[in-house]
C-alpha positions as CSV (number, residue, x, y, z in Angstrom):
1,Q,72.0,-108.2,5.9
2,V,72.2,-105.2,3.6
3,Q,68.9,-103.8,2.5
4,L,68.1,-100.9,0.2
5,I,64.5,-99.7,0.7
6,Q,63.1,-97.4,-1.9
7,S,60.2,-94.9,-1.4
8,G,58.6,-92.2,-3.4
9,G,57.6,-92.6,-7.0
10,G,54.1,-93.0,-8.2
11,S,52.3,-91.1,-11.0
12,A,52.9,-87.7,-12.5
13,Q,51.8,-85.7,-15.4
14,P,54.2,-84.6,-18.1
15,G,56.2,-81.7,-16.8
16,G,55.7,-82.8,-13.3
17,S,58.2,-83.8,-10.6
18,L,58.8,-86.8,-8.3
19,R,61.5,-87.7,-5.8
20,L,62.7,-91.1,-5.1
21,S,64.5,-92.1,-1.9
22,C,66.8,-95.1,-1.2
23,A,67.7,-95.9,2.4
24,V,70.6,-98.3,3.0
25,S,70.5,-100.4,6.2
26,G,72.4,-103.4,7.6
27,T,75.9,-102.0,7.1
28,D,78.4,-99.9,8.9
29,I,80.1,-98.9,5.7
30,S,79.7,-95.3,4.7
31,V,77.4,-94.7,1.7
32,N,79.4,-92.4,-0.4
33,A,78.0,-93.3,-3.8
34,M,74.7,-94.5,-5.1
35,G,73.6,-95.4,-8.6
36,W,70.1,-95.2,-10.1
37,Y,68.8,-97.4,-12.9
38,R,65.5,-97.9,-14.6
39,Q,63.7,-100.5,-16.6
40,A,60.9,-99.6,-18.9
41,P,58.4,-102.3,-20.1
42,G,60.0,-104.6,-22.6
43,K,63.4,-103.0,-22.3
44,E,66.6,-103.7,-20.5
45,R,67.6,-102.0,-17.3
46,E,69.6,-98.9,-18.0
47,F,71.8,-96.5,-16.1
48,V,70.1,-93.2,-15.1
49,A,72.4,-91.4,-12.7
50,L,75.2,-91.8,-10.2
51,C,76.0,-89.7,-7.1
52,I,79.4,-89.7,-5.6
53,Q,80.3,-87.7,-2.5
54,D,83.5,-87.2,-0.4
55,F,85.6,-89.0,-2.9
56,P,87.7,-87.8,-5.9
57,G,85.4,-87.4,-8.8
58,A,82.5,-86.4,-6.5
59,G,79.5,-85.1,-8.2
60,G,76.5,-86.3,-10.2
61,Y,76.7,-88.2,-13.5
62,Y,73.7,-88.6,-15.7
63,Q,72.4,-90.4,-18.8
64,D,72.1,-87.9,-21.6
65,S,68.3,-88.1,-21.7
66,V,67.9,-87.0,-18.1
67,K,70.6,-84.3,-17.9
68,G,69.2,-81.0,-16.8
69,R,66.0,-82.7,-15.5
70,F,67.1,-85.1,-12.9
71,S,69.5,-84.6,-10.0
72,V,71.0,-86.9,-7.4
73,S,72.1,-86.3,-3.9
74,L,73.1,-88.2,-0.8
75,E,72.6,-87.7,2.9
76,I,75.6,-89.7,4.1
77,A,74.6,-89.5,7.8
78,K,71.3,-91.1,7.0
79,K,72.8,-93.5,4.4
80,T,70.1,-92.3,2.1
81,G,70.2,-91.3,-1.6
82,Y,67.7,-89.3,-3.6
83,L,66.8,-89.0,-7.2
84,Q,64.9,-85.7,-7.9
85,M,63.1,-86.0,-11.2
86,D,61.7,-82.8,-12.8
87,S,60.2,-82.0,-16.1
88,L,59.1,-85.6,-16.4
89,K,58.3,-87.1,-19.8
90,P,56.2,-90.1,-20.7
91,E,59.4,-91.8,-21.8
92,D,60.6,-91.7,-18.1
93,T,58.0,-94.2,-17.2
94,A,59.8,-97.2,-15.8
95,V,60.6,-99.2,-12.7
96,Y,63.4,-97.3,-11.0
97,Y,66.1,-99.0,-8.9
98,C,68.8,-97.8,-6.7
99,N,72.2,-99.6,-6.3
100,W,74.9,-99.4,-3.7
101,N,77.8,-101.7,-3.4
102,N,76.2,-104.3,-5.8
103,N,73.0,-104.3,-3.7
104,W,69.7,-103.4,-5.3
105,G,66.6,-101.7,-4.1
106,Q,63.3,-103.4,-4.5
107,G,62.3,-101.2,-7.4
108,I,59.6,-98.6,-7.6
109,D,57.2,-97.6,-10.3
110,V,57.2,-94.3,-11.9
111,T,54.4,-93.5,-14.4
112,V,54.3,-90.3,-16.4
113,S,51.1,-89.7,-18.3
114,S,48.4,-87.2,-18.9
């Protein structure tokens, strides 16, 4: 059974940083891509970022509002993805989810406030 277990998150002040991790287990398939999404209170889930490695088109892709502030990476050997969030803003407050191969992480809270 495939599981995506998220860690990290929590609270930060505006301008601060947080890092989310997402570890994939229960599969022998290589984890070469991972998506990140978020859902703010009262809003729909939205795309945040995508990391692709070792495939054509490899790189990071970002929603415009997080470009230059967030970065994604993958440790393929560990089947773990990361979302580094810098220069956080209050509007980044949301539950963040990772996604791999149509499987979702459990979601993790990120709160940005002073």
